[in-house]
C-alpha positions as CSV (number, residue, x, y, z in Angstrom):
1,X,90.8,194.6,150.0
2,X,90.2,191.9,147.4
3,X,88.1,188.9,148.3
4,X,86.0,186.1,146.7
5,X,82.4,185.5,147.8
6,X,78.8,185.0,146.7
7,X,75.5,186.7,146.9
8,X,73.1,184.0,145.7
9,X,73.0,180.2,145.9
10,X,73.9,179.1,142.3
11,X,75.4,176.0,140.8
12,X,79.2,176.2,140.5
13,X,78.9,176.2,136.7
14,X,77.3,179.6,136.9
15,X,79.8,182.4,136.5
16,X,78.1,184.3,139.3
17,X,78.3,181.4,141.8
18,X,81.4,183.0,143.1
19,X,82.4,186.7,142.5
20,X,85.4,188.9,142.8
21,X,84.7,191.5,145.5
22,X,86.2,194.6,147.0
23,X,85.6,194.8,150.7
24,X,86.7,197.0,153.6
25,X,89.7,195.9,155.6
26,X,88.4,194.4,158.9
27,X,89.4,195.8,162.3
28,X,90.9,193.3,164.8
29,X,89.1,192.7,168.0
30,X,91.0,192.1,171.3
31,X,92.1,188.6,170.6
32,X,92.2,188.8,166.8
33,X,95.0,188.5,164.3
34,X,94.7,190.4,161.0
35,X,96.4,188.0,158.6
36,X,97.5,188.6,155.1
37,X,96.3,185.4,153.4
38,X,98.8,183.7,151.1
39,X,97.0,180.5,150.4
40,X,93.7,178.7,151.2
41,X,92.2,175.3,150.5
42,X,88.6,174.3,149.8
43,X,86.7,171.8,152.0
44,X,83.2,170.2,151.7
45,X,82.0,172.7,154.2
46,X,82.6,175.5,151.6
47,X,80.5,173.7,149.1
48,X,77.7,173.1,151.6
49,X,77.7,176.7,152.8
50,X,77.7,178.1,149.2
51,X,74.8,175.8,148.3
52,X,72.7,176.0,151.5
53,X,73.4,179.3,153.3
54,X,71.5,182.1,151.6
55,X,73.2,185.6,152.0
56,X,70.1,187.3,150.5
57,X,72.1,189.4,148.1
58,X,74.7,190.5,150.6
59,X,78.3,189.4,149.9
60,X,79.4,186.4,151.9
61,X,83.0,185.2,151.9
62,X,83.7,181.5,152.4
63,X,86.9,179.7,153.4
64,X,88.0,177.8,156.4
65,X,91.6,177.0,155.8
66,X,94.4,179.5,155.4
67,X,98.2,180.1,155.7
68,X,99.5,183.6,155.9
69,X,101.4,186.3,157.7
70,X,100.2,188.4,160.7
71,X,99.9,192.0,159.8
72,X,98.3,193.4,163.0
73,X,97.2,192.1,166.4
74,X,94.5,193.0,168.8
75,X,95.2,194.6,172.2
76,X,94.9,191.3,174.2
77,X,96.9,189.1,171.8
78,X,99.8,187.3,173.5
79,X,100.5,184.3,171.2
80,X,101.7,186.0,168.0
81,X,103.1,189.3,166.8
82,X,103.2,191.0,163.4
83,X,105.4,189.1,160.9
84,X,104.6,185.7,162.3
85,X,103.6,183.0,159.8
86,X,100.4,181.2,160.8
87,X,98.0,178.6,159.7
88,X,94.4,178.0,160.9
89,X,90.8,177.0,160.0
90,X,89.0,179.6,162.1
91,X,85.3,179.9,162.9
92,X,82.3,179.1,160.8
93,X,80.5,182.1,162.3
94,X,83.0,184.7,160.9
95,X,83.8,185.9,157.4
96,X,85.9,183.3,155.6
97,X,89.5,183.1,154.6
98,X,89.0,183.8,150.8
99,X,90.1,187.4,151.4
100,X,93.3,189.3,151.1
101,X,93.2,190.2,154.8
102,X,91.4,188.0,157.3
103,X,90.6,188.1,161.0
104,X,91.1,185.0,163.2
105,X,91.1,184.6,167.0
106,X,94.7,183.9,168.0
107,X,93.5,180.9,170.1
108,X,92.4,179.2,166.9
109,X,95.7,179.7,165.0
110,X,99.1,178.0,165.2
111,X,102.6,178.7,163.9
112,X,102.9,177.5,160.3
113,X,105.4,174.7,159.7
114,X,108.6,176.3,158.5
115,X,109.3,173.4,156.2
116,X,106.2,173.9,154.1
117,X,105.3,176.6,151.6
118,X,102.1,178.6,152.3
119,X,100.3,176.5,149.7
120,X,101.4,173.2,151.2
121,X,100.5,174.4,154.7
122,X,97.0,175.6,153.7
123,X,96.0,172.1,152.8
124,X,96.2,170.9,156.4
125,X,94.5,173.0,159.2
126,X,90.9,172.0,159.1
127,X,91.5,168.4,158.3
128,X,94.4,168.1,160.8
129,X,92.2,169.5,163.6
130,X,89.3,167.2,162.6
131,X,91.6,164.1,162.5
132,X,93.4,165.0,165.7
133,X,90.2,165.6,167.7
134,X,88.8,162.4,166.2
135,X,91.6,160.2,167.5
136,X,92.7,161.9,170.7
137,X,89.5,163.7,171.9
138,X,86.6,161.7,170.7
139,X,88.2,158.2,170.8
140,X,90.7,159.1,173.6
141,X,93.5,157.1,171.9
142,X,97.2,157.2,173.0
143,X,100.5,155.9,171.7
144,X,99.8,152.7,173.6
145,X,96.4,152.1,172.0
146,X,96.0,148.9,169.9
147,X,93.2,147.4,167.8
148,X,91.9,148.2,164.3
149,X,90.8,151.5,162.9
150,X,88.8,151.6,159.7
151,X,89.0,155.0,157.9
152,X,86.3,155.4,155.3
153,X,87.2,157.7,152.4
154,X,90.8,157.5,153.3
155,X,92.0,159.2,150.2
156,X,90.0,162.3,151.0
157,X,91.1,165.4,152.9
158,X,90.5,164.3,156.4
159,X,91.3,160.6,155.7
160,X,94.7,161.5,154.2
161,X,95.9,163.1,157.4
162,X,94.0,160.8,159.8
163,X,95.7,157.8,158.4
164,X,99.1,159.5,158.9
165,X,98.3,160.5,162.5
166,X,96.9,157.1,163.5
167,X,99.9,155.2,162.0
168,X,102.5,157.5,163.5
169,X,101.0,158.3,166.9
170,X,99.1,155.1,167.9
171,X,99.6,151.4,167.9
172,X,96.5,150.7,165.8
173,X,96.3,148.7,162.6
174,X,95.0,151.3,160.1
175,X,92.8,150.2,157.2
176,X,91.6,152.7,154.7
177,X,88.9,152.4,152.1
178,X,89.6,153.4,148.5
179,X,88.4,152.1,145.1
180,X,90.5,153.4,142.2
181,X,94.2,152.2,141.8
182,X,95.5,155.8,142.3
183,X,93.5,156.4,145.4
184,X,94.5,153.0,146.9
185,X,98.2,153.8,146.2
186,X,97.8,157.2,147.8
187,X,96.3,155.7,151.0
188,X,99.1,153.1,151.3
189,X,101.6,155.9,150.8
190,X,100.1,157.8,153.7
191,X,100.8,154.8,156.0
192,X,97.8,152.6,156.0
193,X,98.6,148.9,156.7
194,X,96.1,147.9,154.0
195,X,93.3,149.1,151.8
196,X,89.8,147.8,151.5
197,X,87.1,148.5,148.9
198,X,84.2,150.7,149.7
199,X,81.9,147.8,149.2
200,X,84.1,145.2,150.8
201,X,84.5,146.4,154.4
202,X,86.5,144.2,156.7
203,X,85.0,142.7,159.9
204,X,86.3,142.7,163.4
205,X,87.3,146.4,163.6
206,X,87.4,148.4,166.9
207,X,87.0,151.9,165.5
208,X,85.5,153.5,162.5
209,X,85.9,157.0,161.1
210,X,83.2,158.0,158.6
211,X,82.6,161.0,156.4
212,X,79.5,159.3,154.9
213,X,77.1,157.6,157.3
214,X,73.8,157.5,155.3
215,X,72.8,153.9,154.8
216,X,75.9,152.6,156.6
217,X,74.6,151.9,160.1
218,X,73.7,148.2,159.6
219,X,77.1,147.6,158.0
220,X,78.8,149.3,161.0
221,X,76.8,147.2,163.4
222,X,78.0,144.1,161.5
223,X,81.7,144.8,161.2
224,X,82.4,146.4,164.6
225,X,83.4,144.4,167.5
226,X,81.3,144.7,170.7
227,X,82.0,148.0,172.5
228,X,83.4,149.5,169.3
229,X,83.2,153.2,168.5
230,X,82.3,155.3,165.5
231,X,83.3,158.9,164.8
232,X,81.2,160.7,162.1
233,X,81.6,164.1,160.6
234,X,78.6,164.2,158.3
235,X,74.9,164.9,159.2
236,X,72.6,162.6,157.3
237,X,68.9,163.2,158.1
238,X,66.9,160.6,160.0
239,X,69.9,158.6,161.1
240,X,68.8,155.5,162.9
241,X,71.5,154.2,165.3
242,X,69.5,151.5,167.0
243,X,71.3,148.7,165.1
244,X,74.4,149.6,167.1
245,X,72.7,149.0,170.5
246,X,73.1,145.3,170.9
247,X,76.9,145.5,170.7
248,X,77.0,148.7,172.9
249,X,78.7,150.6,170.1
250,X,79.4,154.2,170.9
251,X,78.7,157.0,168.4
252,X,80.6,160.2,168.4
253,X,80.1,163.4,166.4
254,X,83.2,165.4,165.5
255,X,82.9,169.1,164.4
256,X,86.2,171.0,164.5
257,X,84.2,174.3,164.8
258,X,82.8,173.2,168.2
259,X,85.5,175.0,170.2
260,X,85.1,178.3,168.3
261,X,81.3,178.0,168.7
262,X,81.0,176.9,172.3
263,X,84.4,177.2,174.0
264,X,86.0,180.4,172.6
265,X,88.5,180.8,175.4
266,X,90.1,177.4,174.8
267,X,93.6,177.4,173.3
268,X,93.3,173.7,172.5
269,X,93.3,174.2,168.7
270,X,96.3,176.5,168.9
271,X,98.2,173.7,170.7
272,X,97.0,171.0,168.3
273,X,98.2,173.1,165.3
274,X,101.5,173.7,167.1
275,X,102.0,170.0,167.6
276,X,101.0,169.1,164.0
277,X,103.5,171.8,162.7
278,X,106.3,170.3,164.8
279,X,105.5,166.8,163.4
280,X,105.5,168.1,159.9
281,X,108.9,169.9,160.5
282,X,110.3,166.6,161.8
283,X,109.2,164.8,158.7
284,X,106.6,162.6,160.6
285,X,103.6,164.1,158.8
286,X,103.3,165.3,155.2
287,X,101.2,167.8,153.4
288,X,98.1,166.4,151.6
289,X,98.1,169.0,148.8
290,X,97.7,167.2,145.5
291,X,96.5,170.2,143.3
292,X,97.4,173.8,143.4
293,X,95.5,176.6,141.6
294,X,97.3,179.9,141.2
295,X,95.2,183.0,142.0
296,X,92.6,183.5,144.7
297,X,90.1,184.8,142.3
298,X,86.4,183.9,141.5
299,X,87.6,181.8,138.6
300,X,90.2,180.0,140.6
301,X,87.8,179.3,143.5
302,X,85.1,178.1,141.1
303,X,87.6,175.6,139.7
304,X,88.5,174.4,143.2
305,X,84.8,174.2,144.3
306,X,84.0,172.1,141.2
307,X,86.8,169.7,142.1
308,X,85.5,169.2,145.6
309,X,81.9,168.9,144.4
310,X,82.9,166.0,142.1
311,X,83.7,164.0,145.2
312,X,86.5,162.0,143.7
313,X,89.5,164.1,144.5
314,X,92.6,162.7,146.2
315,X,94.0,164.8,149.0
316,X,93.4,168.6,149.0
317,X,93.1,171.3,146.4
318,X,94.8,174.6,147.3
319,X,94.4,178.0,145.8
320,X,97.3,180.5,146.4
321,X,98.2,184.1,145.8
322,X,96.1,187.2,145.2
């Protein structure tokens, strides 16, 4: 089967940073789906893994977002059957989605929204899971929740769906941060009540979502109300949280791979993706795809990685079709 991967940690400008590969078709385990991948998207985790995880010359396939069609199922699979259209992010411990055929545990996959193309759907799984778990697992919010949520980097992949979920499924006032006119307009279009500049954060907020925490803790301590809460998805070294103590501010980590790593029997992500698909098909939520690259090839994936590395993209970049 065709796939895209890497053998050495190289800058994305190097033509060998990502390579076209020919690999054996994997064999499904008991709970696995063998999925024919139709579209994938690129996330910051792909860039981090390509730069920091050394495969020592062996081919490694990246990718943790996919939409495709089930080709075969393992002996214990009950949630899907061949021919079903699915979407998922999968597990960081397994070979990635940038392959013609890919294995995913059925409990991590959901039914693809019927109203979206494969490309439009591939933009959403990882970010939707991250955003959903942030709001409803980490912060334990409900439709009756009120207060103010500040979403840092609201025009990015996670922010673009987090703003939609918070606006549609809670009673929170949603404030997103953005700087450029086009990113500010995008955030307002996703449902934010208002937009703040990255360097002009509003005070008196109850909750913060942050993809960039380095150097921000004193600012968070200042703008959060007493007993406020922060959810972070990054991992800056030497993070000092003590400034948050006097207000009894809670700090949460969110990693959507936690369930695959530590609770593999859970069907929670299957159910989340099912609920998100239903909301998309009802027109409540919308795809965050803003750019589509044709061809899951080394050249196409290098282009997508370069866009993500630049750090200024709005929404998600999707690569579709082998």
